[in-house]
Wavefront OBJ file of the C-alpha trace (Angstrom):
o trace
v 0.121 0.080 -0.162
v 1.422 3.218 -0.859
v 1.264 5.878 1.976
v -0.254 9.191 0.957
v 1.158 12.475 2.789
v -1.782 13.270 4.905
v -0.723 17.017 4.976
v -1.532 16.967 1.529
v -5.020 15.856 1.761
v -6.298 18.711 4.455
v -5.886 19.719 7.828
v -6.706 17.696 11.302
v -10.306 16.789 11.681
v -12.267 16.755 15.169
v -14.176 13.778 15.853
v -16.951 12.730 18.343
v -16.178 8.848 18.829
v -19.187 6.840 19.037
v -19.768 3.076 19.627
v -18.600 1.604 16.041
v -18.535 4.986 14.352
v -17.547 8.480 14.661
v -19.082 11.743 14.068
v -17.055 14.856 12.284
v -17.235 17.876 14.021
v -14.563 19.538 12.138
v -13.744 18.224 8.691
v -10.274 17.502 8.082
v -8.214 14.432 6.531
v -6.649 13.070 9.563
v -6.777 12.832 13.461
v -3.572 12.282 15.567
v -3.097 9.147 17.702
v -3.493 10.158 21.561
v -0.385 8.024 22.433
v 2.048 8.444 19.525
v 0.974 11.866 18.014
v 1.037 10.226 14.751
v -1.420 11.340 12.000
v -4.141 8.863 11.178
v -6.205 9.270 7.714
v -9.519 9.074 8.629
v -10.191 6.302 5.948
v -7.480 4.257 8.140
v -9.168 5.013 11.611
v -10.028 1.625 13.164
v -9.217 2.051 16.830
v -10.655 4.759 19.607
v -11.959 5.003 22.908
v -15.607 6.354 23.341
v -15.088 7.002 26.975
v -11.619 8.913 26.473
v -12.667 10.451 23.128
v -9.216 9.507 21.916
v -7.830 7.908 18.752
v -5.124 5.102 18.272
v -2.788 4.223 15.476
v -3.403 0.382 15.680
v -4.928 -2.170 18.231
v -1.359 -2.443 19.994
v -1.436 1.071 21.012
v -5.086 1.015 22.064
v -4.695 -1.894 24.122
v -1.582 -0.325 25.776
v -3.616 2.802 26.322
v -6.318 1.013 27.847
v -4.086 -0.898 30.233
v -2.548 2.276 31.319
v -5.984 4.034 32.190
v -6.921 1.025 34.118
v -3.592 0.838 36.127
v -4.015 4.570 36.695
v -7.704 3.892 37.856
v -6.400 1.305 40.584
v -3.898 3.272 41.951
v -6.293 6.429 42.622
v -8.656 4.446 44.557
l 1 2 3 4 5 6 7 8 9 10 11 12 13 14 15 16 17 18 19 20 21 22 23 24 25 26 27 28 29 30 31 32 33 34 35 36 37 38 39 40 41 42 43 44 45 46 47 48 49 50 51 52 53 54 55 56 57 58 59 60 61 62 63 64 65 66 67 68 69 70 71 72 73 74 75 76 77
């Protein structure tokens, strides 16, 4: 797959993450991964958290973030 430079396709979008879908608040070509800071083209966006309203670049990064949140929540009890 040839990667297209996301900066050529428009700016950063703002989304509302829903269960199984997302709603575009401000149009754009990509969102940023909450963990890595990498741009994720909207047509490649597959992983996000509804509770945290964050996008993730891949499944591994999503799992890592959810584990961090769970551990943090246990420490603050």
